[in-house]
N, C-alpha and C positions, 0 to 999 in steps of 0.2 A: 417324414414322420413327424409329430406332433409331439412338441414339447411342457411340462407343464412345473413347472420349477418354485417348490415353497422354499422360503429362506426364513431363518431366525437369527435374529443379533445381538447379543446382550455384552456390556461392558463391567468387566468385577474387577475392583481396585483392592489390594492386599495391603491391609494396616503393617506388617513389615515391610513393604516396599511401598513406600511414601509416592517414588518418581515413577513406576514401574506400573502399568496397565497390562490387563492382561485382554486382549479380544480371542471372544470366539463364536466363529463362526458356523453354524450350524448349515448345512446345504443338503437338503433331499429331494435328490432327484427322482422321478418317475416318469419314465417313458414310454408313452407309448406306442405301437404299433400298429398297423392296419394288417391284419393278418390276411394273407393272399395266399391262393392258389399258386404253385410253382409248376410248368409242364416239367414231368419226369427229363431226363438226360438220355441220350444216345448212350445204349451198352455193349450193344456189339451186332455183329450181322453174321450171314451166309447164304452161300447161294450162288448161283452163276445158272447162264440157262445151259442147258445142255443132258445128257441120258446116265451120267456116273454118279456114283452116289456121292449124295448132296448137294446134286446139282435137282434143276427144277425145271419143266415144262410148263407153263402157267400153274403157278402154286395157287391154287383159290381159296384153301380154309388151310386154320390152322388151330389148335388145341392143346393145351398143358393138363399136364394129372397131377393131383396130389402130389406125386414123387417129383413133380419139379420135369420132369420128362415132356418131351414137344413134340407133336404128331400133324404133318403136312401131307393134307391131299395135292398128290403131285398130279394136278388132271393130265396133262398132257401127255405125258409118260406110263398112265392108268396103273398107279401102284399109291401106296403108303411110305412112306418114309420116318423113322423115328431118330429122334435127337434127343441128346442131354441138355439141360436148362441154357450150356451157353453154345449149343451148337453142333458139338460132336456127334457125327454120324454113330448110330445104335444098330441097327437093323432095318430092314424094309419088305414091304411083299407086295405081290399082286402084278399081272399084267395083264393085254387086251382080251377080253372074253363074259363068255356067259355063264362060266363054271361058278361052283364055291370058289372063293378068296381071287376069282376074279374081277374084273373094272372096266366099266365103259364109261367113261370120264366121269373119276369120283369126286363130286364139288360142295361135298360137308362133310365134317369129322368132329366127334363129341366123344367128349369121355366120360361115363358114368359115375358114380363113389365109389364101386369097386372096383375101377379102374379097367373095366372093359371098354370096348371101343365098337361106334356104330359110324360107319359110313354110307355117304347117301350118294347113292349113281345118278347122272343125268339122264348117260343112255342105256341103262337098264334099269331106270325107272323103279330102283327096291333100295332097300337099307337091307347092309349085312353086318352082322355081331360078329366079334373080334375078343379076342383076351387080347390080353398087354403085348404079347410078343408077336400076335396075331394068328392065333388059331382060330380059324372059323367055326363059327359054334353055331347060329341060323340066320335067317332072312326072312323077312319078308315085302311084301306090295308086286302081286298082280297085275295085272295090263290093267289102266284106270283108273288103281288108286293115288297114283301122283299125278302130276301134269311133268314136262319135261324138267325142270330146275327148281328145286327145296335144298334145303337146311334145314339143320336138327339142331335139337338142344336136350340135354337129359338133367331133369329134377332132383334133390339130394332124396325123393323116397324112390327113384329108378323110372318113374316115367318120361318115356320120349316125347317132345315135341316135333312138330315137324310145321314146318312155314312152305305151303305147298303155294309157289312162287305163282302159275299162271292160270291158275285155281282160283285166287285171292282169297286162300284160306287157311287158318288153322287145326291143324289135326290132333291128337292127343291119345298115346298107347301105351300100351302095360310093356315094361321092359321085354317080355319074348312078340310084341307086335300085335296083340288083342286093342281093337277099337274100342275108343273108350268116348270121345266127344268129337265135336268139332265148333270152330265159327268163322266169321268173315263174312265177305260178300253176299248177301242174302239173308243173312242173320239177323244180327242187332246194328242199326244204320248208323247208331254212334259208334262205331269201331269198325265201319267196313276199312275194307284195304285194297290196296290197287297196285299188285306186283310186291307181295313182299318176302325181300332175300333174305333177312337177317332173323333170329330168333335166338334170347336166352333168358334162361328160368334163375331167380333170385332164389338166397334161403330160405326166405320168407314164401316161396311158391309163385310170386311174381312174375309174371308172364312177359318182356318186351320180345317186342316185335318191330323192327325195321322197313317200315311201310315208301318201300324205295320210291315209287312213281309218284307220293300224294309229299313227300319228300319231307317228312315226320317220323316221331318214335312216336308206336302206342301202346302202353302198360293196362293189362289183364290181371283179374284172378287167375290163380290155377286151372279154375274152372270156363274161361272165358267171356266175366261180365267185365268191361268196358270200366275202365279207371280213372284215366289220366291222358292226357296226351300234350306234345308239342314240337314245335320246328316246322319252317316256313322254307320254301325255297328261294335260296339266296347265296351269300359269302357271308354273311354277317355273325356276330358269335350267337350258337343258338339255331340257325338257319343252316342247311342242307343245297347239295348238289342230289345226287344218288345216296340216302344212306345204307348201306351195299352189308353191314353187320352191325351187330350190339353185342356186348359182352359187360355181363356183372362181375365185379370184383368182391370179395370178401366185407368190406365194410359197407355193400351195397353201391358205391357210386359204379355210374354209368357211362363206358367208354364206346363212341360209336365211329365206324370208319367211314367217311364221307368224302365218296369218290365224286370224282368230276360229272358234273352236267351233261351228258351227251357228248360231244366229242372237244367241249368247252376245257381242254387241258390245263391252262395254269390258272384254274381257277378249282378252291375244296382241296382234294385231294391233300387230304389231312387226317387228325384222330382228333375228336372231342369229348372233353368229358362233363359229366351233369353229377347230379343230386342226384337220390333217387327220385325224385318229383320231377326233375326237369332244368333244377337251377342251373345255368351255365357255370363248371367252376375255372377250364383250362382248356389249351389247346394246341396241339404241334404240328408240323408237318410243310407242305408247300411243294409244290409240283418240281420234279428234277428225280436225279439221280445221286446224290450225293448222302452223305452219313444224316437222319433224320429227314429225308426228305422222300416223297413216294410218288408213285406213276401207279394210280388204279390201285390203291389200298382195299382190298377184297373181304380180308377179316382180320378181326380183332379176338384177343385173348388174354386174359388176365391171371397170373400165377397167384396161389396165395402167399407167394415172399413178397407181390407186388409188383413183379416183374410184368411191364405189357409189351405182346407179343404184336407185327402186325403180318399181313401176307402182301408183299410188299408187290402183287399181280405184274404188273408192267416192267417191274425190274427184276422179275425170274429171284426171289431173295427175298428171306425172312428178316426181319428187323427186332429187336426188343430196345427195352428203354427202363430205365429204373428209376423210381419215385423219388421226389426230393423232400427232406423234411420241411413241414410248414415255416413260414417265420412266426419267431415268440411274439406273443400277444404283448407286451412289457418287461419291463426291468426297475427295478426299487430297487436305488443305490443309495445310503447315506454316509456322507461326505463330512468331516468333518476335521475343522479348519482353528491354528490357535498362534495366535501372535503376540508375540512380548514386545513391550513397549518400555 
């Protein structure tokens, strides 16, 4: 803390008190604090490995609805589970198969502005759309439409974006699956991608992509025009092992699930937070099974309340974190002292 103190002193003698003097000390203190970004604090967790309600087998994706409900793609159990904001089990649906409402390794989940839910399946290479309580609505993705791995994000206008990982491209659809455009490898060299695992859309329509094998985040317009990028491979602030997922908060800040690189499990395993243009703000996590630690964080999402949810894949659980208020920039404190002699 730096502190600048301004002091003014003067002595006044009263005619009616010849032996007395009054010393008035006016001390004005202005304390200037450098504003810092504090990492959010651990708020809670739920889940263990298993098949019962509220248990998981490879939770690969998490998404938060406008009402605070939390959806989890429970990949190993081929189902979607729905919870309250603090992890109370609400409902579930799905089983292994190819029929409507069945799944073969659901790896992505995204909530649309109208509350409907999109689920991406690795095994069936398709997207299914559901109501908020799991009623099947529609599906798309014939053979060849997507590679085996892909993730989904939904824009405020209902457009659906798909990070088609093994095909190194982003594809954009209408809310009912009509193809609109694509970009990535082989389109604009400035925005080339290498196995993009994560995608998110900001309120202004900007699209953020976790360019996983290039260890960076790339930012595009809603139609794929390259805007910015940041990151490199490493363990420092703003560097990444394998960035697996990206999420955008209501204030435009960007959260990245920074997965370990290959089998170097003691590195990264953290969440990093950035400004909309890639300025590093804060981080938290580290390898382990304790509160606030991660083992392969596969996904991250941010609620409108500011709560940050993480799919802690290796620990078969969901963790959530509460934001802290920023430190005050300064305080102005006038103090008056009077001494009688």
